[in-house]
C-alpha positions, 0 to 999 in steps of 0.5 A, spaced: 500 500 500 502 506 498 503 510 505 502 517 502 496 515 498 493 512 505 495 518 509 490 522 505 484 518 508 487 515 515 491 517 520 494 511 524 495 512 531 499 507 536 497 508 543 495 503 548 490 507 553 483 510 552 484 516 556 489 521 554 493 525 559 492 532 555 488 534 549 490 532 542 489 538 537 493 534 532 488 529 532 482 534 532 485 537 526 485 531 522 478 528 524 475 535 522 478 535 516 475 528 514 480 523 515 479 517 519 483 516 526 485 509 526 487 507 533 491 500 531 490 497 538 486 499 544 485 494 550 478 491 550 478 484 553 472 479 552 471 474 558 469 467 558 462 468 560 461 473 554 464 468 549 456 466 547 455 473 545 459 472 539 454 468 535 449 472 530 443 468 532 443 472 538 440 478 534 433 478 533 430 476 526 429 483 522 433 487 527 438 491 524 443 491 530 443 490 537 443 497 541 443 499 548 440 506 549 442 511 554 437 509 559 439 502 559 434 499 554 437 493 550 434 492 543 434 487 538 437 481 542 434 474 542 437 472 549 434 470 556 434 474 562 441 473 564 445 473 558 441 479 556 445 482 562 451 479 560 450 483 553 448 489 556 454 490 561 459 488 555 456 493 550 456 498 556 463 497 557 465 499 550 461 505 551 465 508 557 471 506 554 469 510 547 467 516 552 473 516 555 477 517 549 473 522 546 472 526 552 480 526 554 482 527 546 477 532 545 475 536 551 471 542 547 466 536 545 465 534 552 459 538 554 456 538 547 456 531 546 449 528 545 450 520 546 446 516 541 445 508 543 451 504 543 450 498 538 453 491 537 453 488 530 454 480 530 452 479 523 457 478 517 457 484 512 458 480 506 451 476 507 447 482 508 442 484 503 439 491 502 436 495 497 441 500 494 439 506 498 440 502 504 446 498 502 452 500 506 457 496 502 456 502 497 460 508 498 456 514 502 456 519 507 451 519 513 444 522 512 437 520 514 431 521 510 426 521 517 431 525 521 434 532 519 439 535 523 440 542 521 448 541 520 449 537 527 455 533 526 455 525 526 461 523 530 462 515 530 467 510 534 467 503 532 471 497 534 473 491 531 472 485 536 472 479 532 475 473 536 477 469 529 482 475 527 478 477 521 479 485 519 473 489 518 474 492 511 472 499 509 472 503 502 474 510 504 472 515 499 474 522 497 474 529 500 467 531 502 468 538 498 470 533 492 463 529 493 459 536 494 462 539 487 460 533 483 453 531 486 450 538 488 449 540 481 445 534 480 440 535 486 433 537 485 431 544 488 429 544 495 422 546 496 420 548 503 413 547 502 414 540 501 419 539 507 413 542 511 408 537 508 413 531 510 414 534 517 406 535 518 405 528 516 410 526 520 414 522 515 420 527 518 421 528 525 422 535 524 423 540 518 428 538 513 432 544 512 436 545 505 442 543 508 439 536 510 436 536 503 442 537 500 446 531 504 440 526 503 441 528 495 449 527 496 447 520 500 442 517 495 446 520 489 453 516 491 449 510 492 445 510 486 451 512 481 455 505 479 460 509 475 462 513 481 462 507 486 467 504 481 471 510 479 472 515 484 478 516 488 478 511 494 482 506 498 480 499 501 482 498 508 482 493 513 481 494 521 484 489 524 481 486 531 483 490 537 482 496 532 478 502 534 477 508 528 473 514 529 470 519 524 465 524 522 461 519 518 457 525 515 463 527 512 468 521 511 465 517 505 465 510 507 462 503 505 463 497 509 465 491 505 466 485 510 467 483 517 463 480 523 463 483 530 463 490 531 462 495 537 459 502 535 458 508 538 455 515 535 455 522 538 451 528 535 455 534 536 453 542 534 457 546 529 459 551 534 463 545 539 468 544 533 475 546 533 474 548 526 467 549 524 469 552 517 471 544 515 464 542 516 459 539 511 455 545 512 460 550 511 463 547 505 455 546 502 454 554 504 460 556 500 459 552 494 451 554 494 453 561 496 447 561 501 445 560 508 442 553 508 439 552 515 
């Protein structure tokens, strides 16, 4: 692999502890520019009592993943009471470690973080079948049709906990500004009236802003464009077991190609909490369109 090309997409970090002794502004600079921070080996032990969790049959049929809400509600698991307790403690342990990493490396974020449910994903990626728009094996940036966020960032921390030594393989795409320049001109004009109807009918959880309209258009445009999927500037990269990787998934183009058994923690963060707000997708899109989008 060409290390100079890889460095455009990834920042490799060799540390052995989750908590950082001081803020890491150099990491923040790379993260907010759209690079993935790859912590190559962070400690996370699996107890003998937790071995039973490494079986895709523990996930309910039809559930997208297994998740633990902030109030401790476990969803998507098909287990007895005692095993659900074991799974809850397993997921919670990862949540605490991920929180330690994010809050000590990026203390400016801490008081502004809105923590989403923590997930455990025991299924094998390669065998998953989905529609094109839902298929995470196609390069995309995260944007959701029913959940407008008005520029709020989507920060995610992943960990490969595969006990059989198998990597989690991603494709990582080109910078967000390049993606926006290519897809925004192809997106139909925003209609506030249409957005109001969607909100009134409760198809969306809040009013879809022009920013959300463009982000969803980029998401769908990327997934539906076969030539773009094949020919855009991209890197295929494997995250080994024990790896933790952190990115802004609304900015970093990504596709998961293979792997099984992953932990994931999502955070939502307002623009003003960033170290460099001018690097955000909102700033990029407002500069490109020359208008306010929220």
